C-alpha positions in Angstrom: 50.9 124.7 -60.8 53.0 123.5 -64.0 53.8 120.3 -62.3 50.2 119.4 -61.4 49.1 120.4 -64.8 51.5 118.0 -66.2 50.6 115.1 -63.9 47.1 115.6 -65.0 48.0 115.2 -68.7 49.6 111.8 -67.6 46.6 110.5 -65.8 43.7 112.2 -67.9 45.3 113.1 -71.2 43.5 111.9 -74.5 45.2 108.7 -74.8 46.5 108.4 -71.2 43.3 108.4 -69.6 42.8 104.8 -71.2 46.2 103.5 -70.0 45.5 104.7 -66.6 42.2 102.7 -66.5 43.9 99.7 -68.1 46.8 99.9 -65.4 44.1 100.0 -62.7 42.7 96.8 -64.2 45.3 95.0 -64.5 46.8 95.8 -61.0 43.5 94.8 -59.5 43.3 91.3 -61.6 46.8 90.3 -61.1 47.0 91.1 -57.1 43.6 89.0 -56.8 44.9 86.1 -58.7 48.2 86.1 -57.2 47.6 87.2 -53.7 45.0 86.1 -51.0 42.0 88.5 -50.1 42.3 89.9 -46.8 38.9 88.3 -45.4 40.7 84.8 -45.9 43.4 85.6 -43.6 41.7 87.1 -40.6 42.7 86.1 -37.0 39.7 86.7 -34.5 41.5 85.2 -31.8 44.8 87.1 -31.8 46.2 88.0 -28.3 45.2 91.9 -27.3 47.5 91.9 -24.4 51.4 91.9 -24.8 53.3 88.9 -23.0 54.4 90.7 -20.0 50.8 91.6 -18.8 50.1 90.3 -15.4 47.1 88.3 -16.7 49.3 87.0 -19.6 51.9 85.7 -17.2 49.3 84.4 -14.9 47.5 82.4 -17.4 50.9 80.9 -18.7 51.5 79.7 -15.0 48.1 78.4 -14.5 48.4 76.6 -17.5 51.8 74.9 -16.5 50.7 74.3 -13.0 47.1 73.3 -13.2 46.7 71.7 -16.7 43.3 70.3 -15.9 41.7 73.5 -15.5 43.7 75.8 -17.9 41.3 75.6 -20.6 38.7 78.4 -21.8 35.4 77.4 -20.3 32.0 77.1 -22.0 29.7 76.8 -19.4 26.5 74.9 -20.2 23.5 76.4 -18.6 20.8 74.0 -18.2 17.4 75.2 -17.2 13.8 73.9 -16.6 11.0 76.3 -15.1 9.6 74.5 -12.1 12.8 72.3 -11.7 15.0 69.9 -13.6 13.8 66.3 -13.9 15.6 63.1 -13.0 15.3 62.6 -16.6 17.1 65.9 -17.3 20.0 64.8 -14.9 20.0 61.4 -16.4 20.7 62.7 -19.8 23.1 65.5 -18.3 25.4 62.8 -17.2 24.9 60.7 -20.4 26.1 63.6 -22.6 29.3 64.0 -20.0 30.0 60.4 -20.6 29.9 60.7 -24.5 32.1 63.6 -24.1 34.5 61.7 -22.0 34.6 58.8 -24.3 34.7 60.8 -27.8 36.2 64.4 -26.9 35.2 67.2 -29.1 37.8 68.8 -31.4 40.1 71.1 -29.4 38.2 70.0 -26.0 40.9 70.2 -23.2 39.0 68.6 -20.1 35.6 67.9 -18.8 34.7 67.0 -15.3 34.0 63.4 -14.7 30.1 63.8 -14.5 29.6 60.9 -16.6 30.9 58.7 -13.8 28.6 60.1 -11.2 25.1 58.9 -10.5 22.6 61.5 -11.7 21.6 62.2 -8.1 25.1 63.7 -7.4 24.3 66.5 -9.6 21.4 67.5 -7.1 23.6 69.4 -4.7 24.8 71.6 -7.8 21.5 72.7 -8.4 20.0 76.3 -8.0 18.1 76.7 -4.8 14.7 76.2 -6.8 16.1 73.4 -8.5 15.6 74.8 -12.0 19.0 75.6 -13.1 22.4 73.4 -13.3 25.8 75.1 -14.7 28.1 72.6 -16.2 31.9 73.4 -17.6 33.5 72.0 -20.8 37.0 73.2 -21.3 38.9 73.9 -24.5 42.3 74.6 -26.1 43.3 78.4 -25.8 45.1 78.3 -29.0 41.3 77.5 -30.9 40.0 80.6 -32.4 36.5 81.4 -32.5 35.3 79.4 -35.8 36.9 76.1 -34.6 35.2 76.7 -31.1 32.0 77.4 -32.9 32.3 74.1 -35.1 32.8 72.2 -31.8 30.2 73.8 -29.6 28.1 72.8 -32.7 28.9 69.3 -32.5 28.2 69.1 -28.9 24.8 70.3 -29.7 23.8 67.6 -31.6 25.3 65.5 -29.0 23.1 66.7 -26.7 20.1 66.5 -29.4 20.6 63.0 -29.9 20.7 62.2 -26.0 17.4 64.6 -25.1 15.8 63.7 -28.2 14.9 67.4 -28.5 16.5 70.8 -29.3 17.3 72.3 -25.7 19.4 75.1 -27.5 16.3 76.2 -29.4 13.7 76.1 -26.2 12.9 79.2 -24.5 14.5 80.0 -21.1 11.1 80.8 -19.8 9.4 77.9 -20.9 8.2 74.4 -19.6 10.9 72.3 -21.8 14.6 72.0 -21.2 16.7 74.7 -22.4 20.4 75.0 -22.8 22.5 77.8 -23.4 26.3 78.1 -23.8 28.0 80.9 -22.1 31.2 82.0 -20.3 34.4 82.8 -22.4 33.6 80.4 -25.2 30.1 81.1 -25.6 31.2 84.9 -25.6 33.6 84.6 -28.1 31.5 82.6 -30.6 28.6 85.0 -30.3 31.1 87.9 -30.6 32.6 86.4 -33.6 29.4 85.5 -35.4 28.0 89.3 -34.7 31.0 90.5 -36.7 30.7 87.5 -39.4 26.8 88.5 -40.0 27.8 92.1 -39.9 30.0 92.1 -43.0 27.7 91.4 -45.6 24.5 93.7 -44.3 27.2 96.6 -43.3 28.8 96.5 -47.0 25.5 96.4 -48.6 24.1 98.8 -46.4 27.1 101.5 -46.8 27.0 101.0 -50.9 23.2 101.8 -50.9 23.7 105.0 -48.7 26.5 106.4 -50.4 24.6 105.8 -53.8 21.4 107.1 -53.0 23.4 110.3 -51.4 24.9 110.9 -54.4 21.9 110.2 -56.6 20.0 112.6 -54.5 22.8 115.7 -54.6 24.2 115.4 -58.1 20.8 113.6 -59.6 23.1 111.9 -62.3 23.4 108.1 -62.2 26.6 108.1 -64.2 28.3 110.5 -61.5 27.2 108.4 -58.7 28.8 105.4 -60.0 32.1 106.9 -60.4 33.2 107.4 -56.6 32.0 103.9 -56.2 34.0 102.7 -59.1 36.9 104.1 -57.5 36.4 102.6 -54.0 35.9 99.4 -55.6 39.0 99.4 -57.3 40.8 100.6 -54.5 39.4 98.0 -52.4 40.4 95.6 -55.0 44.0 96.4 -54.4 44.2 96.9 -50.7 42.3 93.6 -50.0 45.1 91.3 -51.6 48.0 93.6 -50.2 46.6 93.4 -46.8 46.1 89.4 -47.5 49.7 89.1 -48.7 50.8 91.1 -45.4 48.9 88.9 -43.1 49.8 85.6 -44.8 53.5 86.5 -44.5 52.9 87.4 -40.8 53.9 90.9 -41.2 50.5 92.0 -39.9 47.5 90.4 -38.3 44.0 91.3 -39.2 40.8 90.6 -37.5 36.9 90.8 -38.6 36.2 94.1 -37.1 39.0 95.8 -38.5 38.1 94.8 -41.9 34.5 95.9 -41.3 35.5 99.4 -40.1 37.8 99.2 -43.0 35.2 99.0 -45.6 33.3 102.0 -43.8 36.2 104.1 -43.8 36.8 103.4 -47.6 33.4 104.1 -48.7 33.0 107.3 -46.5 36.5 108.9 -46.9 36.9 107.9 -50.3 33.8 109.5 -51.5 34.9 112.5 -50.0 38.3 112.6 -51.8 36.4 111.8 -55.4 33.7 114.9 -54.3 36.7 117.4 -54.0 37.9 116.9 -57.4 34.3 116.4 -59.1 32.7 119.6 -57.4 36.0 121.5 -58.9 35.2 120.0 -62.2 31.5 120.8 -62.3 32.4 124.4 -61.4 34.8 124.6 -64.3 32.9 123.1 -66.6 30.4 126.3 -66.3 32.9 128.5 -67.3 35.4 126.5 -69.5 34.1 125.2 -73.0 36.9 122.3 -73.1 36.5 119.6 -70.8 39.9 118.9 -70.9 41.1 122.4 -69.8 38.4 121.9 -67.3 39.7 118.8 -66.0 43.1 119.8 -66.0 42.4 122.8 -64.1 40.3 121.2 -61.6 43.1 118.6 -61.2 45.8 121.5 -60.6 43.7 123.4 -58.3 42.2 120.5 -55.9 44.7 117.5 -56.0 47.0 119.4 -53.6 44.3 119.5 -50.9 43.3 116.1 -51.8 46.8 114.8 -51.5 47.3 116.8 -48.3 43.8 115.5 -46.5 44.9 111.8 -47.3 48.2 112.4 -46.0 47.0 113.5 -42.8 44.6 110.9 -42.3 47.2 108.2 -43.2 49.5 109.6 -40.4 47.0 109.6 -37.9 46.1 106.1 -38.4 49.7 105.2 -38.6 50.1 106.4 -35.3 47.8 103.4 -33.5 51.2 101.5 -34.6 52.2 102.8 -31.2 49.6 101.0 -29.2 50.5 98.0 -27.0 47.0 96.7 -26.7 46.4 94.4 -30.0 42.9 95.5 -31.3 44.1 99.2 -31.6 47.5 98.2 -33.0 45.6 95.7 -35.7 43.7 98.9 -37.1 47.0 100.9 -37.8 48.2 99.3 -41.1 44.8 98.0 -42.4 43.2 102.1 -42.1 46.3 103.6 -43.2 47.1 101.5 -46.4 43.2 101.5 -47.2 43.2 105.5 -47.3 46.7 105.5 -49.0 45.4 103.8 -51.9 42.0 105.4 -52.1 43.8 108.7 -52.2 46.1 107.7 -55.1 42.8 106.3 -56.9 41.1 109.7 -56.3 44.3 111.4 -57.7 44.4 109.0 -60.8 41.2 106.6 -61.4 38.8 109.2 -60.8 40.3 112.0 -63.3 40.7 109.2 -65.9 37.0 108.5 -65.4 36.2 112.0 -65.3 37.9 112.5 -68.8 36.3 109.3 -70.5 32.8 110.7 -69.6 33.3 114.3 -69.9 30.4 116.5 -69.4 28.4 113.4 -69.9 29.4 112.2 -66.3 26.7 114.7 -65.0 24.0 113.5 -67.3 20.8 114.9 -67.4 21.8 118.4 -65.7 25.0 118.7 -67.8 27.0 121.7 -66.6 27.7 124.0 -69.8 29.2 127.6 -70.2 26.5 130.5 -70.8 27.8 130.6 -74.4 27.3 126.8 -74.8 23.7 127.3 -73.4 22.9 130.1 -75.8 23.9 127.9 -78.9 22.1 124.7 -77.6 18.8 126.9 -77.2 19.1 128.3 -80.3 20.1 124.9 -82.3 17.0 123.6 -80.7 14.6 126.7 -81.8 14.0 127.5 -77.9 14.1 131.0 -76.0 17.9 131.7 -74.8 18.0 131.3 -70.9 18.5 134.1 -69.0 22.0 134.2 -67.2 21.0 134.0 -63.4 23.1 136.1 -61.1 23.0 134.9 -57.7 22.6 138.2 -55.3 22.8 136.3 -52.0 25.6 136.6 -49.9 24.9 133.2 -48.6 27.0 131.6 -45.3 30.2 133.4 -46.3 28.7 136.9 -46.2 27.3 136.2 -42.7 30.7 135.3 -41.3 32.5 138.1 -42.5 30.1 140.5 -41.5 29.2 139.1 -38.2 32.4 137.2 -37.0 32.2 137.9 -33.4 28.8 136.7 -32.9 29.2 133.7 -34.9 32.4 132.8 -32.8 30.8 133.4 -29.3 27.7 131.2 -30.2 29.6 128.3 -31.8 32.2 128.3 -29.0 29.6 128.6 -26.1 27.4 125.9 -27.9 30.1 123.5 -28.8 31.4 124.0 -25.1 28.3 123.2 -23.2 28.2 120.3 -25.2 32.0 119.2 -24.7 31.5 119.7 -20.8 28.9 116.6 -20.8 32.0 114.5 -22.0 33.2 114.9 -18.4 30.5 112.5 -17.0 31.0 109.9 -19.1 31.4 106.3 -17.6 33.0 103.7 -19.3 32.7 100.0 -19.6 35.0 97.0 -20.5 31.7 94.5 -20.3 31.7 92.8 -23.7 28.3 91.3 -22.6 26.9 94.5 -22.8 27.4 94.8 -26.7 25.4 91.9 -27.1 21.6 92.0 -28.0 19.7 90.5 -24.9 18.1 87.4 -26.9 21.8 86.4 -27.7 22.6 82.9 -26.2 25.9 83.9 -24.3 23.8 86.7 -22.6 20.7 85.0 -21.8 23.0 82.1 -20.1 24.6 85.0 -18.1 21.6 86.3 -16.9 20.4 82.9 -15.6 23.6 82.4 -13.8 23.3 85.9 -12.3 19.6 85.3 -11.4 20.2 81.6 -10.1 24.0 81.8 -8.6 26.3 84.2 -8.4 27.3 86.4 -11.4 31.1 85.7 -10.8 30.3 81.8 -11.8 30.5 83.0 -15.0 34.2 83.5 -15.0 35.9 82.7 -12.1 39.5 84.3 -11.4 42.2 82.1 -10.8 44.4 83.5 -7.9 48.1 81.8 -7.9 50.5 82.0 -5.0 53.8 80.8 -4.7 53.9 80.2 -0.9 57.9 79.3 -0.8 56.7 76.8 1.6 55.9 79.1 4.2 52.0 79.6 3.9 49.7 77.3 4.6 46.7 76.6 1.4 44.0 76.7 4.5 45.1 79.7 6.1 45.4 81.6 2.9 41.5 80.4 1.6 40.2 81.8 5.2 41.9 84.9 4.5 40.5 85.1 0.8 37.1 84.1 2.1 36.9 86.9 4.5 37.0 89.7 1.8 33.6 91.5 1.1 33.7 91.2 -2.6 34.4 87.5 -2.9 31.4 85.1 -3.2 33.5 81.7 -3.0 36.8 80.4 -2.9 37.6 76.9 -3.9 39.8 74.5 -1.8 43.5 75.2 -2.5 44.9 73.0 -5.4 48.5 72.2 -5.4 50.9 72.9 -8.4 51.8 70.1 -10.7 55.4 71.2 -11.2 56.0 73.6 -8.2 54.4 71.8 -5.0 55.0 75.3 -3.1 52.6 76.9 -5.7 48.6 76.9 -4.6 45.8 77.9 -6.7 42.2 79.3 -5.8 39.4 79.8 -7.9 37.6 82.8 -6.8 34.1 84.0 -7.9 33.1 87.7 -7.3 29.5 88.6 -5.9 29.5 91.3 -8.9 29.4 90.7 -12.8 33.2 89.7 -13.8 33.2 91.6 -16.8 32.1 94.6 -14.9 34.5 98.0 -13.9 33.4 97.1 -10.2 34.8 93.3 -10.4 37.9 94.8 -12.3 38.7 97.1 -9.8 39.2 94.1 -7.1 42.3 92.8 -9.0 44.7 94.8 -7.5 43.3 94.5 -4.1 43.2 90.8 -4.5 46.8 91.0 -5.5 47.6 93.0 -2.6 46.0 90.8 -0.2 48.0 87.7 -1.2 51.1 90.1 -1.0 50.5 91.1 2.2 49.5 87.3 3.1 53.3 86.3 1.9 54.8 89.6 3.6 53.3 88.2 7.1 55.3 84.7 6.9 58.5 86.7 5.6 58.3 85.6 1.7 60.9 88.2 0.1 59.6 90.0 -3.0 55.9 89.0 -2.7 54.7 90.9 -5.8 57.2 88.4 -7.7 54.9 85.3 -6.3 51.5 86.3 -6.9 49.4 86.1 -10.0 45.6 86.7 -11.0 44.4 84.9 -14.4 40.9 84.7 -15.9 38.7 87.2 -17.9 38.5 89.7 -15.0 42.2 90.0 -14.6 42.4 90.1 -18.6 39.7 93.0 -18.6 41.7 94.7 -15.9 45.0 94.8 -18.0 43.0 95.9 -21.2 41.9 98.9 -19.3 45.3 99.7 -18.2 47.2 99.3 -21.3 44.1 101.0 -23.3 44.5 104.0 -21.1 48.4 104.1 -21.5 47.7 103.9 -25.5 45.0 106.9 -25.1 47.6 109.0 -23.2 50.3 108.3 -25.9 48.6 108.2 -29.2 46.2 111.3 -28.6 49.1 114.0 -28.1 51.0 112.1 -31.1 48.1 112.4 -33.5 47.7 116.0 -32.7 51.5 116.7 -33.1 51.7 115.1 -36.5 48.6 117.0 -37.6 50.1 120.0 -36.3 53.4 119.7 -38.3 51.6 118.8 -41.4 49.4 121.7 -41.3 52.5 124.1 -40.3 54.3 122.7 -43.5 51.2 123.0 -45.9 49.9 126.4 -44.5 53.0 128.0 -43.4 51.3 129.8 -40.6 51.4 129.2 -37.1 48.3 131.3 -36.1 46.0 129.3 -38.5 47.8 125.8 -37.5 46.7 126.5 -33.7 43.1 127.5 -34.5 42.3 124.8 -37.0 43.7 122.2 -34.5 42.0 124.0 -31.7 38.3 123.8 -33.4 38.8 120.0 -34.5 39.8 119.0 -30.8 36.6 121.2 -29.3 34.4 119.4 -31.8 35.7 116.1 -30.7 35.1 116.8 -27.2 31.5 118.0 -28.3 30.7 115.1 -30.2 31.7 113.0 -27.5 29.3 115.0 -25.2 26.4 114.9 -27.7 27.1 111.3 -28.0 26.9 110.7 -24.4 23.8 112.7 -24.2 22.1 110.5 -26.6 23.6 107.1 -25.8 22.9 107.7 -22.2 20.0 110.0 -21.7 17.9 108.8 -24.5 18.9 105.2 -25.4 19.5 104.5 -21.6 22.9 102.9 -21.8 25.1 103.3 -18.7 28.3 103.4 -20.2 30.0 103.2 -23.4 32.7 100.9 -24.3 36.1 102.0 -23.2 37.7 102.0 -26.8 35.5 104.3 -28.1 37.1 107.8 -27.1 40.5 106.9 -28.8 38.9 105.4 -32.1 36.6 108.3 -32.1 39.4 110.7 -31.7 41.8 109.6 -34.3 39.1 109.4 -36.9 37.2 112.8 -36.2 40.7 114.7 -35.8 42.2 113.2 -39.1 38.9 113.3 -41.0 37.9 116.7 -39.4 41.2 118.4 -40.7 40.1 117.2 -44.2 37.2 119.8 -44.5 39.7 122.5 -43.0 42.1 121.6 -45.4 40.2 122.0 -48.4 38.3 124.9 -47.5 41.2 126.8 -46.0 43.0 126.0 -49.3 40.6 127.6 -51.5 40.7 130.9 -49.1 44.5 130.9 -49.3 44.2 131.0 -53.1 41.7 133.3 -53.4 43.4 135.8 -51.0 46.0 136.6 -53.6 43.8 137.8 -56.0 40.8 139.7 -53.9 40.6 141.3 -50.5 40.5 138.7 -47.7 37.0 139.2 -46.6 35.8 138.5 -49.9 38.3 135.5 -50.2 36.8 134.0 -47.0 32.9 134.7 -48.2 33.6 133.1 -51.8 35.6 130.2 -50.3 33.5 129.3 -47.7 30.6 129.7 -50.6 32.5 127.8 -52.9 33.4 124.8 -50.8 29.9 124.8 -49.0 27.9 122.4 -51.3 30.9 120.0 -51.6 32.0 119.9 -48.1 28.2 119.6 -47.0 27.8 116.6 -49.3 30.9 115.0 -48.3 29.9 115.6 -44.6 26.4 114.1 -45.1 28.2 110.6 -46.9 30.9 110.3 -44.2 28.4 110.7 -41.5 25.8 108.1 -43.0 28.5 105.7 -43.7 29.5 105.7 -40.3 26.0 106.1 -39.0 25.5 102.5 -40.6 27.4 101.0 -38.1 24.5 102.1 -35.5 22.2 99.7 -37.4 24.2 96.8 -36.1 23.5 94.5 -33.2 26.9 95.3 -31.5 26.6 98.1 -29.0 30.4 99.0 -29.4 30.2 99.7 -33.2 26.4 101.3 -32.5 28.5 103.7 -30.0 31.6 104.3 -32.1 29.1 105.1 -35.4 26.8 107.5 -33.4 29.9 109.6 -31.7 31.6 109.6 -35.0 28.7 110.5 -37.3 27.8 113.3 -34.9 31.6 114.5 -34.8 31.8 114.7 -38.7 28.3 116.6 -38.8 29.6 119.2 -36.2 32.6 119.8 -38.4 30.3 120.0 -41.6 27.7 122.3 -40.5 29.2 124.2 -37.2 33.0 124.2 -37.4 34.0 124.5 -41.1 31.2 126.7 -42.3 30.9 129.1 -39.2 33.9 128.8 -36.8 36.9 128.8 -38.9 36.2 131.3 -41.4 34.8 133.7 -38.6 38.0 133.3 -36.6 40.2 133.7 -40.0 38.1 136.9 -40.4 38.9 138.1 -36.9 42.6 137.6 -37.3 42.6 139.0 -40.7 45.9 139.0 -42.1 47.5 137.9 -38.9 46.2 134.2 -39.8 49.0 133.8 -42.2 51.5 134.9 -39.5 54.7 134.5 -39.9 53.8 134.1 -43.8 53.5 137.2 -45.6 50.2 138.2 -46.7 49.8 141.3 -49.4 46.7 143.2 -49.0 44.5 143.5 -52.2 42.6 146.4 -52.2 39.0 146.3 -53.2 38.7 147.3 -57.1 37.4 150.9 -57.2 34.6 151.8 -59.7 36.1 154.3 -62.6 34.1 157.5 -62.0 35.8 159.3 -65.1 33.6 157.8 -67.4 
């Protein structure tokens, strides 16, 4: 306690409060001038799969053996209702002639359509003659921004040639329309969605937090204190992460930066409120604002530090992931929460010391004596001291613990049961709005041709000179899930290697198509076994988007199975150290896990049965788990810390009742703000963030309104003194009234 009090004087003393503020200002200014902002260092084309993945190895072989087709394809979908005209075909061949003569930036290959007469394209038209798909391949090293610039330049060439703007024409109209899809179009659209989301997400998050704080505390000054702290924390975090990315120590992408911003505002505001609420309580019983602030720092800083440390470690567990997107989240999220925790324990106390009671203007908290003196000075009647006789939630919990445990566990269990029926998808197109260019192009391909044409798989077989390419084509063409198989292509370096472009009958981004990858590999391996090729598994590869998605699922499942137990284990150890109670640790961790599965089940009910989605993105359970388990323990730690402190001076049931009631308002406020910030993600046009935002927000609300105020304290009541086992608990007797007077 003395140590915490001393630390409080250092950061929020009469003179040191100004030093603390000055240090933060200088730190933000210096780092901003010296190091780049994290947004300037994003790499949205960073690989997600490790080099030893099957699809990555296949892509490397394809690039070596089939260089003309090794680029990333943009599929140009030309369409005119009623049929493409001869003039349309003339324009298309002219465009390709220009692309051959004056290649676009990062252009890898174009088919020689410009050398063909327009009539030669007739055979490639759809059955109703309305649609034609032509490819342009780009370098694999080009990122989304570079691809976007190249496609924009290509569209200018097309506009000049056609005398119109086919990209702006409606696909169901009579004019010639163009939609760019395929891996390049999808990459450009995905990057554009996140870039457009950054500003709107930041504005929406700031406004939501500000409105919540104004409604809850009705003080404009207090509403801005947490926002100032978050702003300073971001001002330090951004250049630190930017420098780390510049040096190549970490890789960051737009998605990580977007979610990091939400996390800073949500979790950061929570930590600020834990301190502010205690300061407000003490100002009503302590005349000296300095003593009230020092006491609030002393009594709440331990819980704040523990909460922040729990979240930091849980997020660091993502470093164990092999999948790039998961791994890239670890450092930005952990560093931002760590710095936000420091800001909550230094800058916020300094700001509260500077503003003092004025922080809560116009509803300034005062002691009863101060209220009396103020009323007399103004010549007004002395206000009556209001004494609440309500038992509140805490009183209900300690009187009906069995009923509360039964109702909450059954209710959460029913919601959790729906999580077993969740279906997952790795189809990035399902995350796009229906009017997005790449999705409209894909829909046209699926309607007019085979959906598999969007992203063919590349099957590569090293025959060792023992198998015929034509025989292999016959075998592959006989597979029920294959729509078309190209003629065998001979390797440029190894003549024994043959390649086939394979189009599936189903959406190449779907779970169904992904399931065909192992079967396709097995079929090719069996064909090599039949001609006595040794170790056939070492001579067969599949590249392409479907193979990449298959590896994504496999590695993602591996990461989930590893990281979830690690996070649970780390949080368990931290709680054991902090609470020194095995029993309390078990039920605190257990209740948060239960609330996670309940949130997952409730989220599925809303996303599937209400919003009509067939599946949720495969990455969401791991993301949601890490956030909900770590952030959910924040509220438990804050409330349990209060109960643990009070039980030293009063009976346990009274400590539970008062602890729940005292923390109720601040945790409710914090929970609403945190849930609100995650819910902001649901306003974006990106389904993966919509689904993540919904599930995480629901989990926070369940923790805030069910697990923390009812389930956890009810379980603590039932266990009684055993809640502290093996720690010691000395029972404090209820004071008896003195009847001798």
